[in-house]
N, C-alpha and C positions, 0 to 999 in steps of 0.2 A: 498296333494300327485298331485305330477307333473303333466301336461299332458301328458308326457312320458313315466311317470311311471304307469299312466291308459293305454295307450296304450299297452305297454309290457304285464300288466297283462291280458290284453283281449286276447292278441294274445295266451299268454301260458296257459288260463284257459282252463279246459280240458271239450268236447263238443263241442266247440267255432271251426265251421269250417269256412277255406279262402274260397274267391269268388270261386277260381278254384275248390277247394276240393268240393264245395257244388254241381255244376255241372259236375264232373265225375260220378254220379251214372246213370244208374246202371253199375257194372262191374263185370267180372267171379275172383273171389278170389279163391287161394287155399290153403288149411287147411297144416300148419305148428307147429305140435307139436309130442312129444315124443312118447303119446300115444294116446289118442281120447279126442276130445272137442265135450261138453255137446251143444244141441238145447235147450233152454228153451224159454217158452211162451211170456216171456217179458224179460225187460233189467236190469235183476238182478238177484242174484243167488235164490232169494225167490219163482221166479217164476218153474213151474214144467215143470221136464225133457222130453222131447218131443222125443229126439233123439240122436244119435250121429254120428260124423263124423272122419275119420280117416285122418293122416298125408296122403297128395297128392289129395283128393277128392275135386273138384271144386263145388261152389257155388256162385250162383248170388246174389250177394250183390246191395241193392238198397237204404238203405240209413244208416245212424249212429247216434246214440244218447250216448252220451258221450264216454266211452269205448266199447260201443256196436254196433254192425253190425247186419243190419235187413236184412236178407235171405230170399228167395223163399225156401219152404220147399221141402227136399229131398223126394224121392219116399218111403224111409223108416222109415218117422218119423210118428208118430201118430198124427191122427187127426179124429174125431168122428161126424157125425151130428145124430139129433134126427129121430129114426126111424120114426117116424109118419109122415115127411114130404119127405119122399122118397118111390117109388112105383118102385118094381124089375120087370125087363124088361126082363130079362134071362142071361145066361151068366154073371155074377154077373156085369151087367151094369145095374143103378135105373137112373131113371126121379126125379130130386126135385120137388115136390110141392109147396112149399111155398114161398113166398117173402124174400129173401134177407137172408136165413136160415143160421145161425150162423153153425161155424165150430168149437168145441171145442179140449183142449189140450188131456182133459180126459171124459169118458163116465157118466158124472156127469153136471148139469145146473150150477154148481158153478165154474165150471172149464173155466180157462181163454180162450178167444175168438181168434182163428188165422187167422180168415178171415169170409169172407160172400160169399155163393154161391147163384146166381140168381135162379128164378124160370124155369121150362124145362131146366135146363141146365141138363147132363148128367154126374156122376159119377160111379168111379167102385168102389164095394163093395167088402172088404177083406174079411171081418168077422162081426158077428154077436155076439157081448157078450154078450148080452139080449134082451128082448124084446122092449125094450126103445129105443136102440141107436144100431148104424151101423159102424163101420169103415171103411173109405174110404181111398183110395189112394188120398194123396195131392193134390188138385187143382191149379194149377198155380197162383192163386192170393189168397194162404194163405201162412204166414209168421212165423217166429219166432225169434228167437237173438241168437247171439253169442259173444264170446269176441274179440275185435278187435285184440287183442294182437297176437292171434294165424292164422290169416288170411294176405295172402301176396294177395298183386293185380297182377294181370297179364294182358297180353294183349288177350286171347282169346277171341273170338266172342260170344255174346248172343246167347243162345241155342233158337231154336222156342219155341214158348208157346207147353205146354201139353195140347192135348186135347183128351177126351174120345168120339169114335166113335162105332155105334151101331153095332152090331155082322154083317157080309153081309148074315147071312142067318134070319135077321130079317124081317119081316113080311112085312114093309114098303119099306124095298129094293127089297123083292119079288115082288113085287107089281109093282115098278118100272121098275125092268127087263121084268114083263110080260108085260107093255105097251109097251117097244121099242120093243120085240119081234114081239108084235102085229102091229108096224107100219113098222116093215121092211117087213112082210110078206106084209102087204096093198101094198105096193110100189113093192114088187115082182111079184105082180099078177096084177097091172098096174091099181088099183082101184083108183077113183079120190079122187084129194087132201083133206085132210080135211076141213071141214066148216072155222075151227078155224084159219085155216094160211089164209085163205083169208079176214082174220080181217084186215083193213088197218092201224092198230097201231100193227099186228104182228111184231115182231122182234127175231132176230136169232145173239146173240152175243158169241166172246168166250174173255177168261180171266180167272182173278185169282180171287177164292171166299175169302174173308174176313169177318173178325168181324166186327161190327159198333157199341157193345155195347153201346163206351163212347160217342155215338151222342144221343142216347135214341129217336129215333125218335118214334116209337111204340111198343106193345107187340111184335105186329108180321113181324115188319122192323128190322131185328137184323143182315142184312149180305148184302154185294155189291158186285158184278161182276166188277171188273177192269182191262181194256183193256192196251193193248199193250201202246195204245196211252195217257194214263193215265186219258181217259175218263172214267166215271164211271155211274152203275145204282145200286139203289138198288134194295132188292129181297121180292118180297112178298109171301109167302106161307108157307111152313109147315118147321119152322125151325131145328128140329130135323134131317129133310132131307139135309138139308143146310150143317148141323155140319158134315157131313160123308165126305164132299169135301171141308173143309176147308183147304184153302192155295195151292191148287190144281188146274190147269189150266182147266177150262171145258168149254162144252159148252151148253148156255142157252137159250132156247129157250118159249117165250108167250106173252103174249099181255101188251102194254104199259098204263099205268094207265092214262091218260090225266088229271083228275082231282085234281090228289095228286098235295100241296102245298108244295114240297121239293125241297132241293139243288139239288139233282139229279133226275132224271126221275126213276119211279116206273115200274119192271115188274112184273107180276102177273106170276108166273111162272108154265108152263105147261110142260115141259122135261128140264131136267138136265142131262148132261152126262159129262165122263170123255174126256178128249183130249189127246192122248198117240202121 
């Protein structure tokens, strides 16, 4: 076979993407089908069906394998985790207890894995089919597969990550609100400034809370606050509380920990509140 023939065969071979196409993920795709499009747990029809998409629906496409697109699961897709790895916190919200808990397509150990959820993450529980499993709303890092034939690329922006937050009446939020009220009362009464605020390492900053899971600094440093000048501070403290403020502008007060050997300074957070 000539070199030209080899090159042509490579170009036409299914599943082999051009350099331009491999660099164009993720993107928002629109479903284009007369009936509905099955979402499967893997890239062939032998895998479990975990949901359906109708014409006109939008999905986030993250990769391609031959004639199949890998997509972020929509909210109505099937998604299960073992009940022994979750702890209910109330109002359908649960905390994940295990490290990198598998998310499965069906409530059985043999079912295909759709993704993994990290320890201390919050998930929304939709139902509990039995004592061993719970059905959850798909997290942002869980995926399914659809036939690429019925996906039309669009220019729509990628939507923000789905985040599960604690109910506002949760005990931890109540505690934070009570602390803020006490501080306001003390200031109104003209009381002396708290000793903690006289610490030379005390700091107060404003910025956007982001998740830094990918940096894997430690189990208790998983968030940072990014200021308008792009300066960042890592946040040390109660992770689930920081999740409430994720992607919002906040005011953070606390003590900078000088002994931390990290790319950005670390604040041990004493107080955090929304900036309206």
